[in-house]
N, C-alpha and C positions, 0 to 999 in steps of 0.2 A: 167573389162567388167560389164555392168549393167545386173543384173540378171532379170529373168522373173518376179519375184515379184515386183522388183522396177520399171519395166516398167508399172505395174499395179498401184502400190501404194507405193510411196517413204515413208519410215518409218524412222524418225529421232530418235525416242525413242522406242525401241522394247517392253520394259516392264517397268511398274511403279516400283519404288523401293520397294513398298509394296508387289509386286508379285515376287521379286527376290529371296526371301527365300522360301524354300520348306515349305508349310503350314501344320499345323496340320489339321485334319478334320474340327474342329470347326472354324479355323482361317478364312476360306473363308466366314464365315457368315458376316464379315465386308465389303464384297464387296457391292458396290452400283452402280446403273446405272448412267451414266453421262447424264445430261439433255440437254446439248447443242447439236445443230445439227451437225452431222458428215459430213465430205466432201465425195462427191461421188468419187470413186476411179478413179484417172486420173494419167497421167504421172507427174503431178505437185503436187500431194497430199503430205502433210507433216505430217499428223496425225498418231498416233500409230495404230489406228483402223479406217478403212474406210468402205464405203458402196458400194456394187456392185449391179447392176441391170441388168436384162436380160428380153427381151420380150418373153413371153410364146407362145407356138404354138396356132394356130387357133384364133389368135387375142384375147386371153383370158386376156390380160393385162400384166403388168410388175410384176416381182418377185424380191425381194431384199434380201440380206444377209450381215451381218457384216463379215469382214475378217481381220485377224491379222496374222502376221508371228512371230513365237517364235523361239528363239535360233539362231540368226544370220541371215545372208542375202543370204545364199546359196540356191540353188534350193531344195525345199522340196520333200522328198520321201514319206511322210505320212501326212494325214490330219485327224483332229477330227472335226466332225460336231456335234453340240449340239442343239437339238430342244427344243424350249422354252415350258413352261407350259401354263395353261389357261390364266394367266394375260398377255400373249404375252411379257414376260420379256426377250426378245432376247439379249439385251445388258448384263444383269446380267448373263444369261446363257453363253454368250461368255466369260465373265470374270471368271466364274466358270471353263470353259474349259481350259483357260490359267493357272489357279491355279492347275488344274489337271495335266497338262503337267509338271509343276514344281514338284508337289508331286510325280509324277512317275519317276522323275530324268531323263527325256528325254533331251538329250543335242544336238541332231541333229536338223537342221531346220525343223520346222513343221508348218503346217497351222492349224488355229482354225477358224471355220466357224459357224455362227449362223443364220439360215434362219429366215425370218419374214413372218409369215402367217397373213397378215393384216386382221383386223376385218371389218365387214360391217360398213357402216356409221351410227353413232349414237349409236353403241354398247357400253356397259359398262364393257368390258373385256380388255380394253387397259390400261396397267400400265402407270401412269404419268412418263414423262421423256423419254419414248421410242420414236423412230422415228415414225412420224405420216404418215398415208397413203396419197399419192398424187394422183391427177387426173390421171387416166390411170392405177393405180395399181390394180392387182387382189386382190379380197377380199373374205373372207369366213365367214360363220356364226361363232359365238363365240365357239361353240362346234363341228361344222360339219367338220372342217379341220382335226381334230384328227383321224377321222375314214375314211378319204379319200373322203369326199363329194366334189362335184364340186364347183368351185368359183361362186359367185353370179353375176347377171347382164346379159346384152346382149352384144355381141353374147353369145351362150352357153358357159358355163365355162369349166374349166379344173380341174381335180382331184388334190387334194393336193399331192397325191402320184406321179402323173405325174410331178408336180412341183419339187418334190425331185429328180426324175429321171433326170430332166433338169439340176438341180444343180450338180449332180454327173458327168454328161457328160461335163458340162461346166468346172468344176475343172480339169477334165482329159485333156481337150483340152488346157487349159491355162498353165497347169503344166504337160507336158507329162512325166516327170520323176516320177510322183506320181505312186506308186505301191500298196498303201493300204489306204483305208479310213475306219475309224471307225465312224459309225452313232449312236450317243447316244441321248436318249430322257428322259426327267424327267417329272413326273407327267402326265399331258395331253400329253406332248411330248413323254413320255414313252408309252402311249397308241398309239400314232401315229406310233412310231417305231415298236412296237410289231405287229400292223396291217400291216405295210408296208413290213415287212420281206417276207411274203408269196406272195406278188404281185409285188415286185420291178422288174424293168426291169433288164435284165442281164447286168452286168457292162461291159464297154469297155474292149477289150482284154488287158491282162496284169495288170488289176486292181482288187484287192481283196477287198471285203467288209466284215466288221465285225460289229456286232450290240450289243449295250448296252441298256438294258431296265431297267429304274430306276423308282421305286415308282409309277407305274400307279394306278389310282383309280379303274380300272376294267381291265379285260383281255379278249382277244378273244380266245374262246375254239373251237377246231376243231371237237368235237363230242358232243353228248347230255348229257354225264355224267358229274357230278360235285362232287367235294370232300366234305367229311363230316368228322368232328373230332369225334372219337369214344373212349369212356372210359368204360371199363367193359362191352363191347358188346352193349353199348347204345350210341346214339348221345349225344354229350357233347357240352356245351357252351365253348367259348374260355377261360373264367375265370376258368373253371374246369380243364383245361389242365395244368396250371402252369403259371409261369411268361411269359408275352407277348414276351419278347426278346428271350425266349427259345422255343417258340411255334414250333411244337405241344407238346413238353415236354413229359408228361406221356401219352398223347393221341396217337392214331393211326389215320392216314388219310386214309379213304376208299372211293371208288367211288360208286356213286348211281345215279339212274335216277330220277330227281325231278318230282313232280306232276305238269304237264303242265296246269292243270285246276286251280291251285292256282297261278302259275306265268307263264302265257301263252307265254310271249315274252322272256323268260330267255335265249333262244338259237338263238336269231335273233338280227338284228341290229348290234351294236358294240360288242355284247356279244358272238355271235356264228354264225355259217355258215349255219343254217337251211334253209335260203331263198336264199342262193347262188346257181347258177347253179352247177350241180354235177361236171362237168368237171373243173370248176374254183376252187371249194373247194378241189378237189383231187389234182390239180396242186399246190395250195397254201400250202396244207399240206406237199407235197413232198419237196417244196422249203424250208419250215420252218424246216423240219427234216435235210436238208442238210446244213443249214446256221450255221455260227459260232456266237453263241449268249451267252451273259452273263446277268444275272439278278442281281439287287441290290435294297436294301431298307434300310432305316434308322432303327436302333434298337428301336428308340423311336417313330416310325411312327405308333402308335397304341393308341386307346382311344381318348379322347377329350381334352387333356391337351394342354398347350402352344406349339406352333410350329407344331402342327399336321395338321393344315388347315382342321380340321374336318368339318367345315361348308360347305366346297366345296366338301366333299367326296360324291360320288354317293351312294344314299341310296335307290335306287329302289330295287324291289324284285330280279330282275335279277342280280344286283350287290351284294346284301347281301347274295345271294346263294353262292357267291364266297368266302365269309368270312366277318368278322365284320369290319376290318380295313385294311389299305394297307399292313401292315406287314403280317397279316394272309392270305390275298389274294395272296400275293406273294408266301408264303410257300405252300399254297394249290395248286397254279397253278403248281409249280415245282413238287409236288407230283402227280398231274394229268398227267403231261407230262411224268414223269418217268414210270407211269403205262400204259398210253394210246398212247403215241407218242414217241417211242424210237428214238433217234437221232443219226446221224452219228458223231456229235460232242456233247457229253453229256453236257447239260447246267448245270451251277452252279448258286446258289444264294448266294450273299454276303450280310450279315446283317452288316451294317456299324455302329460300336459303336459310341455313343455320338451324333447321328444325329436323328432329327425328319424329318420334310418334308421341306427340303431346299437343292436345287441343289448345293449351295455354300458349303455345308458340305458333302453331299453324294458323289458327283462325285470326289472331291479331296481325300476324305477318302477312297473310293474304289481304286483310282489310286495309293495311297501310299502303298497298299498291294497286288495289282493284276495287271497283264499286261493291259495297257490301249490301246496300239496300237499293230499291228502285230509285 
């Protein structure tokens, strides 16, 4: 009998030979996006990976994602969604997700999905070789999609968070045997997922959501306090605390209220909830505390060396109040959360050895050591 996946997208070769072996964390760095256009998913598709599109609500345009089935042709019970970073490298993110499934030694049929938040026309944040926007596609500003801004154009757009809600519902409708979806995001995608957690629509009945937040450039805080590294009862620079990979090392992280006259927007926009309606911020905080979340960052995602993507790192005062680099910002956020936002599912931070700022290293490296799916 033809399975539900094959009704959507016939797959003749489920995995490339290079992905058939469980990768080491660094091995996935050799992944590269495929430049040729992919087939739209149909009953006659024959490619390993195909593209699916759905019309968003309120005539906001079309929204697309890559989809691949891993480990056989049976009906999948779990799916991994990987949200791309600032370069809109969705294909590369998908391949990193496939590598992560292999690194986790998952052998049951599993879906890997990579949504595409298309950039506005003429933007310079689209990685060459990725699928291009077509007439009628929903588009977002280069940075706005990661914090939930609405799509551009007329009629009025739709929030990128609502687009993700649409994707989750669509997956559940197409594969009713799905009982668990892990939503992972790297870099700008990590910012997206971390923001999305508190405002996501409740999943359809019988479906559980888990979240992986990887290497975001900044974090959304749910109160006005921020972490500060302290050594000998005095604020300390990161370099004073010890080696970056062991931060905070000999320092302690304490919470303080920053001077808003020096950095007036540190707790608004994508950095905090100061300008959110009170009811919305309270509801998001509760949802965040109840969610199943894991954090990860590369052990070498610090400083300005090769592979750190330091030129793209947010260096505004609001971001630097969170820490110097992504590694320290992740450690600081976890410390703040443990002090200020006790969770029903205590979050953990995995510092992935041998990785800088590369989803093809961080996600498989995490998966080789920690549960990737429910």
